[in-house]
N, C-alpha and C positions, 0 to 999 in steps of 0.2 A: 022368762029365761034370761038369765043375766050373762052378760059378755065379760070374760076375764082378760084384761089388757096386761101384757107383759111390759113392765117399766124398766127393765134391766138396760143400763147405758154402757155396758161393757163394750170396749173397742172391738170392732169386728176383727176376726182373725185374718182377713185379707189385707189390712193396712200395715205399712212398715213400722218397725219398732225403732223409735228415735232415742231410746235410752242409751247414754254413752257407755261404752265398754272399755275396760282397762287394757293398754298395749302390753305386749310381752316385753320382758327385759332386753332381749336381743335387738328388737326393733328400735327401742329407745336408744340403745348404745350406738347403733348405726347412724341414727339421725344426729346424735351429738357429734360423732366423728365427722360427718359431712359438713355440719355447720362450722366446726373448728377449722377444717381444711379451707372452706370458703373464706373465712375471716383471715386465715394465714395468707391466702393468695392475694386478698385485697391489701393487706399490710405490706406484702412483698412488693406489689406494684407501686404503692405509695412510697416506700423506702427507696426503691430503684429510681423512681422519678427524681426524688430529692438528691440522690447520689449522683445522677447524671448532671443535674444542674450544678452541683458543687464542683464536679470534675471539669465541666465546661467553663465555669467561672475561674477555676484555678488555671486552666490552660490559657484562657484569655489574658489573665493577669501575667502569666509567665511570658506570653508572647509580646506583651507590652514592654518588657524589660529587654533591651538589646544586649546581645552578647558581643563583647569586644575582645580583641587581642592586645596584649600589652607587652612592653619591653622595658627593661631597666637601662638607664643611660650607662654607657661604658666610659671608663677613664682612659684617655689617650696617653701615649707615652711622651718621650722627650721630642720625638719627631712625628710628623703626620705626613700623609701622602695625598696629593691631589691627582685626579685622573681627568685628562682633557683630550678631546678628539683632535686628530691631525690627519694630514694627507701626505703620502709618500710621493716624492718626485725623484726622477733620475738625477744623478749628480751633474751630468751633462746631457742635454737633449737638443740635438741639432738637426734642422731641416737641411737637406742637400739640394741645391739648385744647380742648374747648368750655367756655365759661364760663357758658353758659345751656342749659337743657334744651328739647328740642323734637324736630323731625323734620328731617333733612337735605333741604333743598329742591333744591340744585344744587351740584355741584363743578366747578371750572374748571381744575384742574391735576392731572396724573397723575405717576407715577414718572418720573424722568429729566428733568422739566421744570425749566428755569432760571427762577427767580422773582426779582423785585426787591423791595426793602423797601417795604411798604405795598400790594403787589399783592393783589387780592381772590382768595381761594382757594376759598371755599365760602360758602353762605348757609344759614341754619337758620330754619325756621318755628316760631314760639313763640306759638300762640294763647292759652294760659293766661296767659303773661306779658303779652300785649297787653291782656287783660281786666283783669289786676291793675293795669296802668298806668292804664287808664281810671278804675277805681275810685279809685286814689290821687289822680288829678287832680281828681276830683269831691270827694274828702275835702278836698283843698287849697282848693278854692273855698269849701266850707262853713266851713273854719277861717278863711279870710280874711274871710268875712262876719261870723262870730262876733267876730273881732278888731276889725273896724270898729265893730260895735255896742258892744263893750266899751270901745273907746277913746272913743266918743261919750258913753257913760254916765259914764266916768271924768272926762271934761272937765266935764260938767254938774255932777257932784257936787262937783268942786273949785271951780267958780264959785259954787255954792249955799253951800258952806262959808264962803266969804268974806262972804256975807250972813247967815250964821248960820241958814240955812234948813234945813240938814241937820246931823246930828251928825258928829263926827270919825270915829266907828266906821263909819257908813254910807259915808263917803267912802273910808276905807281899804279897805273891802270892794270897792268899785267899782274902785279902783286895782289891787288885787291880782287881781281878776277879769280886768282888761285884760292884766295881765302873764301870767297863765295862758293866756289865749287866744293871746297872742303866741307863747308856747312851743309850744302845740299847732299853731299855724300853721307854725312853723319845723320841727317834727317832720314835718308833712305834706309840706313842701317837700323835706326830706331823703329821705323815702320815695319821692317822685316822681323825684328825681335818681337814687336807687339803681335804681329800676326802668327809668329811661331808660338808665342805664349798662348794665344787663343786656340791654336791648333792642338796644343798639349792638353787643353781642356776637353778634347774629344774623349779622353779616358777619365772616368770619374772614380776617384779613389776614396776609401774610408779615411776620414780625418783622425780618428782614434779608434781604439778597440771598444766594441760595444755590441749591441743587439739591434737588428733592423726591426723597427716597430711599424713602419709604413712603407709601401711601394705604390706610387701613384702614376706609373707609366708602363708602357708596353712597347713591344717592337713596332716600329713604324710611326710612332707618335711624333708630331711636330714639336720640336723643342725650342722654346724661346729663352734666350739668355737673360740673366738678371735675377731679381728676387721679388718677393711680394711687395717690398718697399719701393722698388723702382719701376716695376712693370705690372700692369693690371692683368696681363695675359700669362705671365710667368707662373709656374706652379712648381712646388717642390717635388722632386723625383723620388727621394727617399727621406726617411727620418731615422736617425740613429740615436740610441740612448745608452749611456754608460751606467750600468746597474750594479757594478761591483760595490759601489757605495751609494747610499740613498740619502736624500735630504728629506726631513720631515718638518713641516712648518706648523707651528702651534700658536694659537691665539691665547695668551695667558692673561687672565683678568688682572686689572690694575692693582688690586689688593695684594696679589702675589708677586708683582713685578720686582720689588726689592729683594725677594728671596731667590731669584733666578740669576745664576752667575755662569759665565763662560767656563768651560772645562768641567762643569758638574755632570754627574752621571744620571741618565734617565733610562727608563725601561719602557719597552713597547709590548703591547699585547694585541692580538688579532682574533676575531671570531673564527677565522679559518684554522687557527692553531690553538685550540683550547688547552690551557695549562702550560703553554710554552711562552717564554719571555725572551725578547731580543734587547740587547743592551746597546745604548747609544750615548753620545756625548753632546752636550750643549756647545755648539760651535760658535754661534754669534746671535745677537739680537738686534732689533732695529734701533734700539736706544731712544725710542720715542713712543708715547702712548697714542694710539689711534683715537682721534677725537670723536669718531662716529661710534666705534664699538667699545671704546675704553679698554683696549687690550694691548698687550705688548707682543709683537711678532717675534717668535723665537724659532731658531733653526737648530734641529737636532740631527747630527750625522750618524748614520747607522751602517755598520759593516754588513754587506750582503754578498760575501764571497760565495756562499752556498746557493744563492739565487732563489731563496724561498720567498723573499719579499718582492712584490711587483710594483712598479711605478703606478701611482694613482690609487693605491689601496687606502682604505679607511682604517685607521689604527687608533688605539688609545695610548696616550703617552702619560707615564707616571713620574711625577716629580716629588722628591723628598723636600718637605718644607719644615725648617726648624721651628720649634715652639719655645716661647719664653716661660710658660707655665702649663700645668696639666689642665686639660679641659674635659668636659663631659660631652660625649658624642652620642647622637641619636640618628636613626634613619630619616631621610628627607621626607618620607611619606607620613611622618607623624606631625608635620607642621600644619597649622591652620592660618590662612591669610584672611583676616577680617578687618573691619573698619577700626576695631579697638587696637589693632596692631598685630604683630606676629605672636601666635599663641600655640600652646599644646594642651591636649586633654589629659588630665591626671585622674586616676581612680583612687579615691580615699573613702573608706568605709562604705563601699558599694555605690558611691555617688561620684559624679563628674565635677571636677574643678578645672576651670579654664585658666591656665597660667600664662601670663605674658613672659616671653623669653627674648634674649638678645643673642644673635648669632655672632660668634667670633670669626669662624672661617667656614666657607662652603666648600666641601670636598666632593660635591657631585651627588653621589648616592647617600652620603651622610653629611651632617652639619655638626659643628662644634659649638656648644652653647656656653657662652661666657657668663650668663646671669639668668637666674630664674629656676634652676633645677638642682636636685640633689641626686646622689647615686641610688637612693632607696625609692625614688618615685617610680610609680607604675604609669608609664606613658602609653597612651592609646595609639595603636597603629591604624593607618587608613581611617581616620575619623570622618564621620559623615558630616555633611553641611548643616544638618539639623541638630547636631550635638549642642546641648545647652547646659548652662551652669546648674548644678544640683540634680541633674537627671540621674535616675537609678539605672545602673548597668550591671551586667554579670560578666565576670572575667572568664574567658575561655582558658581553662587550665590545661587543655590538650590540643594545642593548635595543630592544624594539619600540615602547615608548611613552616618554613623558617621566616626570619624577619624580612 
């Protein structure tokens, strides 16, 4: 009996089929779209990264270029003006001292009061002086009585001498005694007048019309006669200032001294009165340059009949200075003070050029340049200390403020 072996090697039906199958068209399209989107996202990220780096680089480069404000020099006219600080002072400013000693009985004016010449300001009680005056008057009466007796005796002796009833010596003694008594009487009269004059100082009067700026006494105060120059204990009772006209003292730099003349007109400005000008006249000057400050002391008198100006005020005095030629003027805050000399920064083709200049006159807020600039130059305002030759800068075409 023979056995029949089945040699069929066909894959059993339970094993998986690994034969590749074809995808549908819709699936393939979806896969392509997804792949394209992924590539686009990666490209966008890479492009954005490079764009940010470029923007950062551009901003960094822009930040390295400073922005500056510039101004063109202005041409001054035939005259220029200098502005100098000054202090106002009362035309007359007088301390009032007592000329007699005693106690203050009463005062009639206080600070800020306007007084007229001869107005009673205070009274002083002087009991000791009153007693001295009474004694002096009594001594005067005694001296007058002695003089009358001496005159009578002298006349009698002179008449008896004619009759040879007395000697010449006795007559001469009588005449000399009358002359001595007359001198004693005149001395007593002078003493009475002196004490009466001191007694008249019990009343303190205003020496001129003005305003009371100080009152340093009160009722009952012990008053010492004299002044600060003669007595260490004496003190001023009042201080009066005449303010209808004020003096303004100005220290004028030596370079402008030849241009200041008496009777010239000057104008005053104050921070308290913006936009308002007060006119004054150059009254006098010291006629000499102060060796310490190199300035000329100039007095300007100002009419203050309206009382707007106060003594001791800080003012700006404006003087007109004639010029021989036209000059270029720039603000003072455009100057650079360096070891190379006085310089300014000029913008040319977007770069800085440091130009040496020579000042003709200093007007305070502005200076006149006699050499080194033209009217077309763009001068940098408020230059930094690090400003260098050839440095790239950017001009601010829309400044927020003025010069």
